[in-house]
N, C-alpha and C positions, 0 to 999 in steps of 0.2 A: 504494501499499499503506501501510496505518497500523497502529499499536497498537490492537488491540480488548480485550484482556486483559492485566492484570499480577498476578501471584501471586507472594506469597513465606511463609515460615512462619519465626517464629523459632526452633522446637523441630524439629529432624530427626526427619521421620515426621510430625509433627502436622499440622493441619487446614490445607491451602492456601488462604490468604485472598487475596480480591480487594484490590487498592491501587488508587488513583488516579493514584500516582506512585511511581516510585523513584529512590533515589541511587544510581547504580554507582560502584563505588570500582574501582582497578586487580583487586582480588581478588574482584570480585562486587559483589551487591547488598548495600548495608548492613542488619545485621540480621538478614539470610537464613542460618538453619541455625547459628545460633550455638550453640546448647544441643542435649544430646543425652543421651539416657537411655541408661545404662551397667549391663549386670551384672557387676558387679566380680568375683566369683567366676570366672565364665568369661571376663571380660576382653576383653568384645566390646561394640561399639556397637550397641543395638537398630535392626532394619531393619523396615520397613513391612511388608513383604512376609511377615515373620515374625512380627510382631506388629501386626495389622490395627487393635487398638482405639487405636495412638496417633492415627490420624486424626480422632480424637472428639474430640481434645484440642486447644482454639483457645487460641493462644498471643497475647499482646501484649507486647512489649519496649520500654517508653517512659519517656524520663526516667529512667533507673536502676531501674525497677521491671518486673519479670516477674511477669505475671498470667497464670494458665491455669485456662481454664474445662475443668474433666473431670467427668464422672460427675455432672452437675448442681450441681456446686461450682464456686466461683471462689475462688483461692488464688493471693495476691497478695502480694510482699514484694522486698524487694532483695535481689537474690543477694548472699551473703557467699564471698569466694573463701577456702577453707580453707588453701591454700599446698600441699596437696597435689597432686600430678601423677601420672598415668598414663599410660602410652605403650601404647596400644593399635594393633592392626593394623585397619585397614580397607581393603578390597579390594586387599590387599597392600602398603599402604602405611602407614608407621609413623606414626601420629598421637597428637601429646601434647593431653591432655584435663585440666583444671583441675576438681578436685571441689567442686562448690558446697555449700554448707551452706543449710539453710532446710527449709519445709514439704514440699518437691515430691516428695522421695524417698519418704515415706510413702505421699503420694496416689497416685503413679505406681506404688508396689508394690501398693497396694492394687486398683487398676483392672486390674494386667497378671497380678496373682497370683504374683508371684514378688520376688523382693528385687532391687530396684533402686537406681540413685542418680542424681541430674543432675549434667552436667557440662558445663563450657562449653568451646569450642576455643580452644585457644592460638593457631593460626594462622587468619584468615577464610578461610572457603571449604574447609577441611580436611576436611570432613566430607560431601562430595560425590561422586559416583562417576566421573565425568569432570570437565569444564569448569564453572566456576560460573554460568553462564547456560546456560539452555535456551531453545528456540525452537520452537513448534509453529504451523501455519497453518491458517486456516480452511478451505483447499482440501483438504488432507490429512484434517483432522475430519469434513468432508462425504464424502469417498471412505469412510472408515470406516465412518461412519452408512449409507449406501446398501449396503455389504457386508454388514453385520451387520442390517439392520432395524430398528435402534434409534436413539433419539437418544444423543448420546455428549455426556457432561458434561468438558467440556475440562480439568477439575480433575483428572482421573484420569491425565493425564500429567504435572502438576504442573511447570508450563511455568513459567519468568520469564514469559516474554512470548508472548501469541498474536498473530500477525500476520493481519490481514485481508488476504487475496491476491486478493480479488476473482472474477474468470473464469480466475484461472490453474489450469495442470494440477496435480491432485494429487502433494503430494510433489516441489514446485517449489524447495522448501528445500535438497533435495539436489545442485542446482546449485550452491549459494551456496558449496561448500566452497573455502575458499582466498580468497574475496572480504570486501569489507568493506561492513558495514549501517551507515549513518548513521540514528540513530532520536534524537530531542530532542536533547538537548546532548552524547550519547555516540556512542561511533562503535565497532563490534566488528570482530572477525575470525572468521569462521565457520570452524566445523572440522568435524569428521566428525559422521556421524550416531549416535543414540542407540538402544542397545541395549535392548529393553522386555522387563520380566518381568511377573509375576502380579498386580504392584500395579495396573495399569490393569483389572484383576476387581473392585477391591476400591471399595465405594462409599466416595465420599469424603467423606459426611457420619457414615454409621453404622460403617462398616469392615467390612460384609457382603460376603460373596462372593457374587456371582451372576449373573456374565456371563461369556460366550466370547470378549470382545473378543479376547482375545492370540492364540486358536486362528484366528478369523475372520482377525486380521491377519498371522499367520504363512500365511495360504493365498494372499498375494500380496506379502509385504515379508519374505520370510525370504531373507536373505543371509547365505551358507555356516551358522554354526550360529545366527546371531543374527537378531530379528525387528526390523526398524528404523521408529522414527517418529520425526521431528524431527530437530533438529541443534543441537551443541554450539556456543556461542561464547565468546571471549576479551574482555575489555573491553581496548581499546588507547587510547580518550581518554575519562576518566572524566566523568560528567554527568547530568543529573537526564532520567528518561524519563516523558512522562506517557501516560494514554489518551488516543486519538485523534492522537497524535503521527505524523507523516509516516515513514515508512520508505524511504529511498533505498539502492539497491544501485550499489556502486561496481564498477568497472573491476576485473580481476584483480589481487589485493593484490601487490606487490612482494615481500612477504616469502617 
């Protein structure tokens, strides 16, 4: 097994972008989902499934400068932390977000057609549904493509890592729960499966809805009330992971 793809986005819900390598810290990929768009009046962090135009926003967070391409424009500046904090609910968790001053609030508001602001997470990895690392496999993607009859862009699943599992059975990653993966210079503890929503039916470039992948997946991956695809993982040894790095599955974890 080896790493086929790596993907991250500095902006929660923004376009999932390929990377040649990523540094994993104890709380997840460095720079992944640091920033989020917030509706201050509603007290909510905007989610892709409700605001699919977020995926058209391509963010880069390099050397202290946040650059976002959106609606044909590039907006870049050093984020100014205002000292104002918002305590918001995110999937049942209290999440502290630092309000960011700069040109982005105006641009995002214009794109989304509502008044919003840009914030930065006080705690890394706070604006994720489950654990901060997610894994998909080529075997599972191939099964979904066969079931749906269309090519499946792996970016629809917004996974940190897509692992090439060769001729392994589809959803082989289910059997990794409770075991450790060594990849590049890092080690992960694989957790449970990932429940999926209508985000996978959103085009990863345009934000348009136009497939029935979720319904297809539900036909063979419905477990209780959840439609499962891929697995979460926790970083237990930080390190750098690169495309083409080998992946080794350990014995059952003693944890």
